[in-house]
C-alpha positions as CSV (number, residue, x, y, z in Angstrom):
1,M,12.1,25.7,1.3
2,L,9.3,24.8,-0.9
3,A,8.3,21.3,-2.1
4,V,5.6,20.7,-4.7
5,G,4.0,17.4,-5.8
6,K,1.6,17.2,-8.7
7,T,0.4,13.6,-8.5
8,D,1.3,12.4,-5.0
9,A,0.7,14.9,-2.2
10,V,2.6,12.8,0.3
11,A,5.9,12.4,-1.7
12,P,7.2,15.9,-1.2
13,L,6.4,15.7,2.5
14,K,8.3,12.5,2.8
15,A,11.3,14.0,1.0
16,L,11.2,17.1,3.3
17,M,11.0,15.0,6.5
18,K,13.7,12.7,5.3
19,F,15.9,15.8,4.6
20,A,15.0,17.3,8.0
21,K,15.9,14.1,9.9
22,G,19.1,14.7,12.0
23,K,19.2,18.4,11.2
24,E,18.4,20.5,14.3
25,K,18.1,23.8,12.4
26,F,15.6,22.5,9.8
27,I,12.1,22.6,11.3
28,V,8.9,22.3,9.4
29,H,6.5,24.9,10.8
30,A,3.6,24.7,8.3
31,G,2.5,23.5,5.0
32,F,-0.3,23.8,2.4
33,L,-2.4,21.0,0.9
34,N,-4.6,21.4,-2.2
35,E,-7.6,19.2,-1.8
36,H,-10.0,19.2,-4.7
37,G,-9.2,22.8,-5.5
38,M,-9.4,24.0,-1.9
39,V,-6.1,25.0,-0.3
40,R,-5.8,24.0,3.3
41,A,-3.1,25.2,5.8
42,L,-1.3,22.6,7.8
43,N,0.7,23.0,11.0
44,G,4.0,21.3,11.5
45,E,2.5,18.3,13.3
46,E,0.0,17.7,10.5
47,V,2.8,17.8,8.0
48,K,4.8,15.3,10.0
49,A,1.7,13.0,10.3
50,L,1.0,13.2,6.6
51,S,4.6,12.4,5.8
52,M,4.2,9.0,7.6
53,I,1.3,7.9,5.4
54,A,2.1,5.3,2.8
55,S,2.5,6.5,-0.8
56,R,-0.4,6.4,-3.3
57,E,1.2,3.5,-5.2
58,E,1.7,1.5,-2.0
59,L,-1.9,2.1,-0.9
60,L,-3.2,1.0,-4.3
61,A,-1.0,-2.2,-4.2
62,R,-2.4,-3.0,-0.7
63,L,-6.0,-2.5,-2.1
64,V,-5.3,-4.8,-5.1
65,G,-3.7,-7.4,-2.8
66,S,-6.7,-7.3,-0.5
67,L,-9.1,-7.7,-3.4
68,A,-7.1,-10.6,-4.9
69,S,-6.6,-12.5,-1.7
70,P,-10.1,-14.1,-1.4
71,L,-9.8,-15.1,-5.1
72,A,-6.5,-16.8,-4.5
73,G,-7.9,-18.6,-1.5
74,M,-10.8,-19.9,-3.6
75,V,-8.4,-21.1,-6.3
76,N,-6.4,-23.0,-3.6
77,V,-9.5,-24.6,-2.2
78,L,-10.7,-25.7,-5.6
79,A,-7.3,-26.9,-6.6
80,G,-7.2,-28.9,-3.3
81,N,-10.5,-30.6,-4.2
82,L,-9.2,-31.5,-7.7
83,R,-5.9,-32.8,-6.1
84,G,-8.0,-35.0,-3.8
85,L,-10.0,-36.4,-6.8
86,V,-6.8,-37.1,-8.8
87,Q,-5.4,-39.0,-5.8
88,V,-8.5,-41.1,-5.4
89,L,-8.6,-41.9,-9.1
90,S,-4.9,-42.7,-9.1
91,A,-5.3,-45.1,-6.1
92,Y,-8.3,-46.7,-7.8
93,Q,-6.3,-47.2,-11.0
94,K,-3.4,-48.8,-9.0
95,A,-5.8,-51.1,-7.1
96,K,-7.4,-52.2,-10.3
97,S,-4.2,-53.0,-12.1
């Protein structure tokens, strides 16, 4: 059996390992990975290990989430300070009237 992926090298491996799950006669012995124009041979264990890696889209989403998290925290801190100021001004207005 042959599986080829053009944009995501892990997707075909995931599909093969999902297909192989529960089938005793289907065993992945080897594979090939094209890295920057260099073809590299993989043994069955390397194929299995690569199939467990998250997809490219998922890794990119994690990266974006990690980059956005500190910004979201800063926005929450600044909003908290503004909320506190509004509460103080509101209490001052109520006390004055």
